[in-house]
C-alpha positions as CSV (number, residue, x, y, z in Angstrom):
1,X,51.2,-12.0,15.0
2,X,49.0,-13.2,18.2
3,X,48.4,-10.4,20.9
4,X,50.9,-10.0,23.6
5,X,50.4,-8.6,27.1
6,X,52.6,-6.7,29.8
7,X,52.9,-9.7,32.0
8,X,56.5,-10.7,32.8
9,X,57.1,-14.0,34.3
10,X,60.1,-15.9,34.9
11,X,60.7,-19.5,34.2
12,X,60.1,-20.5,38.1
13,X,57.0,-18.7,38.2
14,X,55.6,-20.1,35.1
15,X,56.4,-23.7,36.7
16,X,54.2,-22.5,39.6
17,X,51.4,-21.8,37.3
18,X,51.6,-24.9,35.3
19,X,52.1,-27.4,38.0
20,X,48.7,-26.1,39.3
21,X,47.2,-27.8,36.0
22,X,46.9,-31.3,34.9
23,X,49.4,-33.1,32.6
24,X,46.8,-33.3,29.9
25,X,43.7,-31.8,28.8
26,X,40.9,-32.1,26.5
27,X,40.8,-35.8,26.9
28,X,44.4,-36.5,26.5
29,X,46.2,-33.5,24.6
30,X,49.8,-33.2,26.4
31,X,50.6,-29.9,28.5
32,X,52.9,-28.6,26.8
33,X,53.4,-25.6,29.1
34,X,56.6,-26.3,31.0
35,X,58.1,-27.5,27.8
36,X,57.7,-24.5,26.0
37,X,58.2,-22.2,28.5
38,X,61.8,-23.8,29.4
39,X,62.3,-23.9,25.4
40,X,61.9,-20.1,25.5
41,X,64.9,-19.9,28.0
42,X,66.9,-21.9,26.5
43,X,66.7,-19.9,23.0
44,X,67.0,-16.4,25.1
45,X,63.8,-15.4,24.5
46,X,62.2,-15.4,27.8
47,X,60.5,-12.0,27.5
48,X,57.6,-14.1,25.5
49,X,57.0,-16.6,28.9
50,X,54.4,-13.9,30.1
51,X,52.6,-13.5,27.1
52,X,52.9,-17.4,26.0
53,X,51.7,-18.8,29.7
54,X,48.7,-16.0,29.6
55,X,47.5,-17.4,26.0
56,X,48.2,-20.9,26.8
57,X,46.9,-21.4,30.4
58,X,43.3,-21.2,29.8
59,X,43.0,-24.5,27.9
60,X,44.3,-26.4,31.0
61,X,42.8,-28.6,33.5
62,X,43.0,-28.7,37.3
63,X,45.7,-31.5,38.4
64,X,44.3,-35.1,38.6
65,X,47.3,-36.6,40.9
66,X,49.4,-35.2,43.5
67,X,53.1,-35.8,42.4
68,X,56.3,-35.8,44.9
69,X,59.1,-33.8,43.8
70,X,62.4,-35.3,42.8
71,X,64.8,-35.1,45.5
72,X,67.7,-32.7,46.0
73,X,69.9,-35.3,44.3
74,X,67.8,-35.5,41.5
75,X,70.6,-36.7,39.2
76,X,71.2,-39.8,41.3
77,X,67.2,-40.7,41.3
78,X,66.9,-40.2,37.3
79,X,69.5,-42.2,36.8
80,X,67.6,-45.1,38.7
81,X,64.2,-44.1,37.0
82,X,65.3,-43.8,33.6
83,X,66.3,-47.3,32.2
84,X,62.9,-48.6,32.7
85,X,61.3,-46.0,30.8
86,X,63.7,-46.0,27.9
87,X,61.5,-48.5,26.2
88,X,58.3,-46.5,26.2
89,X,60.1,-43.5,24.6
90,X,57.2,-43.6,21.9
91,X,54.4,-43.4,24.8
92,X,52.2,-40.2,24.4
93,X,53.5,-39.3,21.3
94,X,57.0,-38.7,22.6
95,X,55.6,-36.2,25.7
96,X,56.7,-38.0,28.5
97,X,60.2,-38.2,27.0
98,X,59.7,-34.6,26.1
99,X,59.0,-32.8,29.5
100,X,61.7,-35.0,31.2
101,X,64.4,-33.6,28.9
102,X,63.0,-30.1,29.4
103,X,62.7,-30.4,33.0
104,X,66.8,-31.7,32.9
105,X,67.7,-29.2,31.1
106,X,65.8,-26.4,33.6
107,X,67.6,-28.2,36.5
108,X,71.0,-28.3,34.9
109,X,71.1,-24.2,34.3
110,X,70.5,-23.7,38.0
111,X,73.6,-22.6,39.9
112,X,74.1,-24.3,43.2
113,X,71.3,-26.7,45.1
114,X,68.2,-27.9,42.7
115,X,65.1,-25.5,43.9
116,X,62.1,-26.9,45.2
117,X,59.9,-25.6,42.2
118,X,62.1,-27.5,39.2
119,X,62.2,-30.9,41.6
120,X,58.7,-30.7,41.6
121,X,58.5,-30.1,37.8
122,X,60.6,-33.1,37.1
123,X,58.9,-35.3,39.7
124,X,55.8,-34.5,37.6
125,X,57.7,-35.3,34.2
126,X,58.9,-38.5,35.2
127,X,55.0,-39.6,36.8
128,X,53.8,-38.6,33.4
129,X,56.1,-40.4,31.3
130,X,55.4,-43.4,33.5
131,X,51.8,-43.3,32.9
132,X,52.0,-43.7,29.5
133,X,52.2,-47.5,28.7
134,X,53.8,-49.4,26.0
135,X,55.9,-48.6,23.7
136,X,56.5,-49.6,19.9
137,X,58.9,-52.5,20.4
138,X,61.8,-51.3,18.4
139,X,65.4,-52.9,18.8
140,X,67.9,-52.7,21.5
141,X,70.4,-51.4,19.2
142,X,71.1,-49.9,15.7
143,X,73.7,-51.9,14.1
144,X,72.8,-51.7,10.2
145,X,74.7,-50.1,6.9
146,X,71.9,-47.6,6.1
147,X,72.4,-43.9,5.8
148,X,69.0,-42.2,7.1
149,X,68.1,-41.5,3.8
150,X,68.3,-45.5,2.5
151,X,66.7,-46.3,5.9
152,X,63.7,-44.0,5.5
153,X,63.2,-45.5,1.8
154,X,63.8,-49.1,3.1
155,X,61.5,-48.5,6.1
156,X,58.2,-48.9,3.7
157,X,54.8,-47.2,4.3
158,X,51.4,-47.6,5.4
159,X,48.9,-47.4,3.0
160,X,47.1,-44.3,2.9
161,X,43.9,-45.7,4.2
162,X,45.4,-46.8,7.5
163,X,46.6,-43.2,8.2
164,X,43.6,-41.9,10.4
165,X,42.9,-38.8,11.7
166,X,42.6,-38.1,15.3
167,X,44.1,-41.5,16.2
168,X,48.0,-40.5,16.1
169,X,49.5,-43.3,18.7
170,X,46.8,-46.1,16.9
171,X,48.6,-45.1,13.8
172,X,52.3,-45.3,15.0
173,X,51.4,-48.9,16.7
174,X,50.0,-49.8,13.0
175,X,53.3,-49.0,11.6
176,X,55.2,-50.7,14.0
177,X,53.3,-54.0,13.5
178,X,54.4,-54.2,10.0
179,X,56.5,-57.2,9.3
180,X,59.9,-57.0,10.3
181,X,59.4,-53.7,11.9
182,X,62.3,-53.9,14.6
183,X,64.7,-55.2,11.5
184,X,64.1,-52.3,9.4
185,X,65.1,-50.0,12.4
186,X,67.9,-51.7,13.1
187,X,69.2,-51.0,9.6
188,X,69.7,-47.9,10.5
189,X,73.8,-46.8,10.9
190,X,74.7,-45.5,14.1
191,X,76.8,-42.5,14.4
192,X,79.8,-42.3,16.5
193,X,77.8,-41.5,19.2
194,X,74.6,-41.9,20.2
195,X,74.2,-38.0,20.1
196,X,75.4,-37.7,16.5
197,X,72.4,-40.4,15.4
198,X,70.0,-38.2,17.5
199,X,70.7,-35.5,15.3
200,X,70.7,-37.3,12.1
201,X,67.2,-38.7,13.0
202,X,65.8,-35.2,13.9
203,X,67.3,-34.0,10.5
204,X,65.8,-36.6,8.8
205,X,62.2,-35.8,10.4
206,X,62.7,-32.5,9.7
207,X,63.2,-33.0,5.8
208,X,59.9,-35.3,6.0
209,X,58.2,-32.5,7.6
210,X,59.2,-30.5,4.8
211,X,57.4,-32.7,2.3
212,X,54.0,-33.6,4.0
213,X,51.3,-31.0,5.6
214,X,48.5,-31.5,8.1
215,X,48.7,-34.1,10.8
216,X,51.5,-36.0,8.9
217,X,53.9,-32.7,9.3
218,X,52.4,-32.2,12.6
219,X,53.2,-35.8,13.9
220,X,56.6,-35.6,11.8
221,X,57.7,-32.6,13.6
222,X,57.7,-34.7,17.1
223,X,60.2,-36.6,15.3
224,X,62.7,-33.8,15.5
225,X,61.5,-32.7,18.9
226,X,61.8,-35.9,20.7
227,X,65.2,-36.8,18.5
228,X,66.9,-33.3,19.5
229,X,65.6,-33.5,23.1
230,X,66.6,-36.9,23.9
231,X,70.2,-35.8,23.6
232,X,69.7,-34.0,27.2
233,X,69.2,-37.8,28.5
234,X,72.1,-39.2,27.5
235,X,74.7,-37.9,30.2
236,X,71.9,-39.6,32.6
237,X,72.4,-43.1,31.1
238,X,75.1,-45.8,31.2
239,X,76.7,-46.6,27.7
240,X,74.6,-49.5,27.2
241,X,71.2,-47.7,27.9
242,X,72.6,-44.8,25.8
243,X,72.2,-47.1,23.0
244,X,68.9,-48.4,23.8
245,X,67.5,-44.8,23.9
246,X,69.1,-44.3,20.4
247,X,67.2,-47.1,19.2
248,X,63.9,-46.3,20.6
249,X,64.0,-43.1,19.1
250,X,64.7,-44.5,15.8
251,X,62.1,-46.7,16.0
252,X,59.7,-43.6,17.1
253,X,60.9,-41.6,14.1
254,X,60.9,-44.7,12.0
255,X,57.0,-45.3,12.9
256,X,56.3,-41.7,12.3
257,X,58.0,-41.9,8.6
258,X,55.8,-45.7,8.1
259,X,52.6,-44.5,9.3
260,X,52.7,-40.7,8.1
261,X,55.2,-39.8,5.4
262,X,53.2,-39.7,2.4
263,X,55.1,-36.7,0.7
264,X,57.1,-36.8,-2.6
265,X,60.4,-35.6,-2.0
266,X,61.0,-34.0,-5.0
267,X,57.6,-31.7,-4.2
268,X,59.6,-30.8,-0.8
269,X,59.4,-27.1,0.4
270,X,63.0,-27.1,-0.7
271,X,63.2,-22.8,-0.6
272,X,66.8,-21.8,-1.3
273,X,69.1,-21.8,1.8
274,X,69.8,-18.3,1.6
275,X,66.1,-17.4,2.0
276,X,66.2,-18.7,5.4
277,X,67.0,-16.2,8.3
278,X,70.1,-18.0,9.7
279,X,70.1,-15.5,12.8
280,X,69.0,-18.0,15.2
281,X,68.1,-14.8,17.8
282,X,65.4,-14.0,15.2
283,X,64.0,-17.2,14.4
284,X,63.9,-17.8,18.1
285,X,62.2,-14.2,18.7
286,X,59.6,-14.8,15.8
287,X,58.7,-18.3,17.4
288,X,58.0,-16.8,20.7
289,X,55.8,-14.3,19.0
290,X,53.6,-17.0,17.6
291,X,52.6,-18.0,21.1
292,X,52.4,-21.5,19.6
293,X,53.5,-24.5,22.3
294,X,54.7,-26.5,18.9
295,X,56.4,-24.0,17.2
296,X,58.5,-22.6,20.4
297,X,59.6,-26.3,20.8
298,X,60.2,-26.8,17.2
299,X,62.2,-23.9,17.2
300,X,64.4,-24.8,19.9
301,X,65.1,-28.3,18.4
302,X,65.7,-27.0,15.0
303,X,68.0,-24.4,16.1
304,X,70.1,-26.6,18.4
305,X,70.5,-29.4,15.7
306,X,71.4,-26.9,12.9
307,X,74.1,-25.3,15.4
308,X,75.7,-28.5,15.9
309,X,75.3,-30.3,12.4
310,X,75.6,-27.1,9.9
311,X,72.6,-28.6,8.1
312,X,70.2,-26.0,6.8
313,X,67.1,-28.6,6.8
314,X,66.1,-27.7,10.1
315,X,66.3,-24.1,9.6
316,X,64.3,-24.3,6.4
317,X,61.6,-26.6,8.2
318,X,61.4,-24.1,10.9
319,X,61.0,-21.2,8.7
320,X,58.0,-23.1,7.2
321,X,56.4,-23.8,10.7
322,X,56.5,-19.9,11.5
323,X,55.2,-18.7,8.1
324,X,52.7,-21.6,7.2
325,X,52.5,-24.2,10.2
326,X,52.4,-27.7,9.2
327,X,51.9,-26.3,5.4
328,X,48.2,-25.6,6.0
329,X,47.9,-22.0,7.0
330,X,48.8,-18.8,5.2
């Protein structure tokens, strides 16, 4: 376990620290600080905020832009901003959507008038998503008849020599350029509600995570977090845009599967469900103790999906990430 500190910080105090840093670092990596901190609060393990901030902030850089906070009536403002962003869900490897979704959940947790610090975080998150560029060009809506497993098999896969280390977005765009990509994505049968479809996509990505290691597992982990957190934005979209978001997330997960799922389902880490510690509080605490940004966010996503669907797949995936991150370390 990583070393802890005695520093105690609240969510708002952590936001103050992270808002004095840039949205990216080291040439383009996303600053996960605000997102992971909010995930710790969501999981009820706030005691890990201070240690996480102490460990994570040292890698970050000064801010490049001054960003206006969202207005006091942030929800109305967000409803005006979100529709234009839906098509670019996959940009920044989904981190624009993730940061906005975590900021929204942080604001929704407040009682009374929205605080300035949380509105500053939402403003910064939306600005970051807007900076990301083009999406993957998927369909406007899902209308197929394939189950998630059938859909995944039908998507096809990039040749191994096109899955390039250090070129995650390039690989996703190559995946999205295969013949008939929008039609392949559209072939997924939507669930009765977009939220249920997003949970099915999160579960499918978690299953793919289990049969891959290294960069492939890292990328597929984001399929779970993006799918799970996209649910937070559905109440801030009208019905048509909610279906557009559902399809855009499917395009992101689909491109991740096409580009990175090289594993054999028969060789997946399918440890028995009775080996999974189903005590959510224990799993959340273990994830917090890792002080690892991706593990914390993955835990938040997996625990939420498992609680809503009853599937043990996200729990198995989470346990592997805690014990052997991306299946490569012990």
